[in-house]
N, C-alpha and C positions, 0 to 999 in steps of 0.2 A: 540509396536512402536519401530522403529529403534532409537537408542540413549537412553537417560536416561528416565526411566519411572517414572512420578510423582506419580503414585499410590503406589510406594514402599517407599515413603519418610517417612511415619509414622508420618508426621507433623500434630498435632492436631490443629484445628482452631474452633472459636466460631460458634455456630449455627446461621443461618441467621435470626432467630427470636429473637436473643439477642437484648438488648437495643442499643448496639453500632451500628453505621452506618459507622464506619471506614472501609477503604479498603486498600489493599496493592497495591502500585504502583511499577511496575517493569520496569527498564530502562536498556537495554543492551548497552554496549559501547565498542569501540575498539579505543584507542588513546585519547589524551587530546586535548583541543583546545577551542577557544572562543565559538563555537556553544554549546559544552557540558556545559560550564559554564553558558551560557544564559539559557539553558534548565533547569538546576538545580535551578537557581535563580527564574525562573518562577513558580517552584513547591513549593516554600517556603510557600506561602499562604495555599496550600493544607496540608502541614505538620503542620501548625498552627491550622488547623481544626481537627487534631488528626489522619490523615492518615499516613501510614508508606511508606517510599521510600526505595527500594532496588536497588542499582546501581550494576550491574553485569559487572565487568571488564573481557572481553573475551581475557585474556592473552595478554594485551598490553605489548610490549617489555619494560622492565624496570619498569613496573607497573605505576599506576596513582598516581600523587601527589596532585590531586585536593582536596580542602577543601570541605567537605560535609556540607550541611545545617543541623541544629539541627533536629533530628528525622529521619535522613537517616543513612543507613548502607551500607557497601560495601562488595560484595563477589568477590573473585578473582578466575577465572578458571585457572587450571594449563596448559591447552593447548587451543589453539584457535579452537572453534567449530562452529562459526557462531552465528547469533542472535537467531536462534531457540533454540540451546543448552543453550545459556545464559538466555533466558527467562524461559526455563524449570527449570534451577537452581534457578532462582528468585522465581518462583511459589512454588517450594519445600520449600523454606525458608519463604514463606509468612505466616503471622499470621491470615489473614482474609479470609472469604469465597468468596469475590469478589476481582478480580485482574484487575487492570488497567495497560495496556501497553502504554508506551510513548517512542518514539524514541529519541535518543540522539541529534538529530538535529531539534527538534521540540520545539517550545515555546508555552506552554499552556496558556489559560486565567485563571483568578482567579477562575472561576466557572466550568472549564472544567471537573475536576475529579468528582465534586458533580453532575454535570448534567449527566455524563455517568452512575454513580452508581445509581442515582435516578431512571432511567429507570428499572434497575434490582430489586431495592428494591420495586418499585411500581407494578411490573408485574412479579409474580412468574413463569409464563409460558414462560418468555423471558430468554434466556440463554447467549446472547452476544449482544453487541451494539458497533458501531463505528461511528466516525464523519468524518471530511474532513479537508483539508487544506483551509485556507482563501484566499481571493482574493487580498492579499497584501504580496506577497512573498518578502523575505528579499533581495535576490541578484538582482542587477539592470540590468544585461545583458539581451538582448532580448531573448537569448536561455533559460536562467534560468527562466525568467518570463513566457515564453510560456510553458515550461515543467511543472512548478509548478502550473500554472493556468489550464493546461489541467487536472491535477489530481483533482483540485478543481471543475472544471466544470463537470467532469465525475461523481463525487459523488453527485453533486447537481442534476443531472439528473437521478441518480440511483433509483431503486425501493426500497421502504422502507423495504419490506420483502426480505432481502438480501440473495443471494446465497453464498456469500463469507464473509471473515473477513479481517479487516485491523488492523495491530498491531502498526501502527504509532501513533494512538490515538484511542484505543478501550478497552473495558472491557468485561470480561467473568466470569461466575460463576466457581469457583474452581471445583465444582462437575462435571460440564459438561466438563471442560478441562481435568480432570482426566479420565473421561469416554472414551475419545478418545485418551488417552495417550499423550496429549500435542502436541507440535510441533515435526515434524519428522526430528530430528536433523541429522540423518544418511543420509537421502535422500537430505537434504538441508544444507550443511555444510558451505555455504557462503550465504550472503544476496541474497534472491531470492523470490520465491512465496510461502514461507513456511506458511505465514499467509493465503493466498488464499487456500492452501491445508488444513489448519486447518479448515477454514470455510466450505469447501466441506465435510470434515469428520464430523463436527458438524451437518450439515444438514442431512447427511446420517444416523446419530444416532438419528434423530428426534428432534433436537434442533432448536429453533427459534433464528434468528439473525436480529437485527434491524439496519438499516442505518438511522442516524439522521444527515443530512447535516448541520443543524443549529449549531451543536457543532463543532466549527472551531478553528484550531490552525495555527500558522505560521511556514512555512518550511524555514530552513536556508540554504539549500543545494545550492551550486554554481555548475551548470551543465556545462560540456564541451561536445563537439561533441563526443569525445571518451567515456565519461561517458554515454551519451545517447545511443550510439550504443551498448556498452557492457551491460548496464543494461536492455534496452528495448528488445534486441534480445537474448542475452545469458542467462540472469537471469530472463526474464519474458516471452517473446513470445514462445521460444522453450520449457521450462519446463511446461508452462501453457497449451500449445497445447497437450503435452504428457498426462497431467492430464485429459484433456477433451475427449480423445479417449475412446469410449465406454460408456460415461456418457449420461444419458437421460436428465439431467438438464443442465442449463448453458445459456439459451437464454437471461436471465436477468442479466447476470454476467458482468456488467460494460463494460469494453473495448471489450468484445466479443459479444456484442449485434448484432442482424441482421443488423441494419443500419451501424454499424462500419465495419462489414464484407463486405457489399456492397461497402463502401468507399475504402476498400482495393483492391477490383476488379477494381474500377474506377481508382485508382492510377496506377495500373499496365497497364490498358488500355491506360492511358495518356502517360506513358513511351513508350509503343509500338507504339502509334500514332506519338510521337515525333521522334522516330527512323525511322519510315517508311516515315515520311515527309522529312527527310534529305536524305534518301537512294533512294526514289522513286519520282523523280521530277514530273513524269506524274500524280501521285495521290496526290501531295502535298496539293492541296486545300482541298480535302476530308479528308486527315489525320489531317490537321490543324483544320478543323471543328470538327473532332472527339476529338482531344485534348482539344479544348475549351469546348465541351459538357461534357467531363469527369471531367475537373477541375471545371466547373460550378456545376456539380452534387455534388462534394465534398464540395464546398462552401455552397450549399443549405442545405445539410444534417447537416452541422456544423455551420449554420448561427448564432445560439445563442452563440456558443463559440467564433466565430470571432467578434460578437458584443461585447462580454465581453472584448476581447483583445483591441478593439477600445476604449471602455469606460475607461479601465485601463491605456493603453499606447498610445492611439492615432493611427494615420495611420501607423506609423513606426512599432509598435508592431503587428497591424492587418495584414499588408502586409507580414512582416516576418513570422507571425504565419501561413499564408496560405502556404508559402514555407516549413516551418518546418513540418506542418501537412501532406503535400504531401509526404515528406521524411519519416515521421513516418509511414504512411500507406504502403509505399513501403517496408521498412525493416521489419515492423511488420508482413506484410502478408507473406513475404519470410520466416521469423522466424517461423511463425505458420505452414507453409507448411513443413519446415524441421522438426519441432517437431512432426507433425502428421505422417510424413512418417517414422520417426525413433522411434516412440513410440512402446514399446512392446505390442503386441495384447493380450487382455484379453480372457480367455477361455470362 
């Protein structure tokens, strides 16, 4: 693996058949703030149950001054390497054979850690499991609610036999993690699709990954349009497309399912029809009809998601969500096209 190899740590940990059912919780962080404090408070009940928490400070300028809950310890990286490198450090320091990853802007529920680890303790043939965001995102803006609910809905509709992994709230066997050399910290030195990449490599190694969407956590992130474009295009669509080039699997991989790809085509078709309607008055009626049909197709494919938006936030969120979703498909499709065209071809 590019980056630090967990197999070379020499860290001994108990056999999974041991009496203890304790796990190691690894949380990477960069910077301090209310979200991190809420995330740590939410994990206090897990620490009372005997689990350990390793907070990995990814070289925050000036260091962290946050007070850790009892049973937690902090590692400080000398240089910033991204969440993948921070998680690798945390796994190397872990005392237990099952590791639970939780992001620093995620609030778990009292039973989240136990429910994740219970899958792995109960099913020896299972190597990793992850959950989902809940339908009650913390930030109140329409954009933040749409973006966080989109992640929630995507995981609710995902196949339980997962192709990928999610490190925002997921657990993995240390043995399987070491087998694939952990997160590729050299390839992904900033927050990106390092967990999706880990999931693909686990599957390539013959590991089983379970998506359990009933294990839900609250996301605290406040999204802006700049954040959405930077994350969804530069840190997700382009690198994800590059990973998919030459792969045989991936049709069930959440955001890149066939129906979502069709929506991407419909979104671009709607843009083209809108431009043509403005530029070609003679064909305006036909182009407007084509625009309406393309948008109707997007709404139909995503009808369950838009119904969720309506239930959570009423018509304002549902209507805003349709506009945001159209935008999402446009820039996401362009990002995937760029990633595919610029990906190095495999021999």
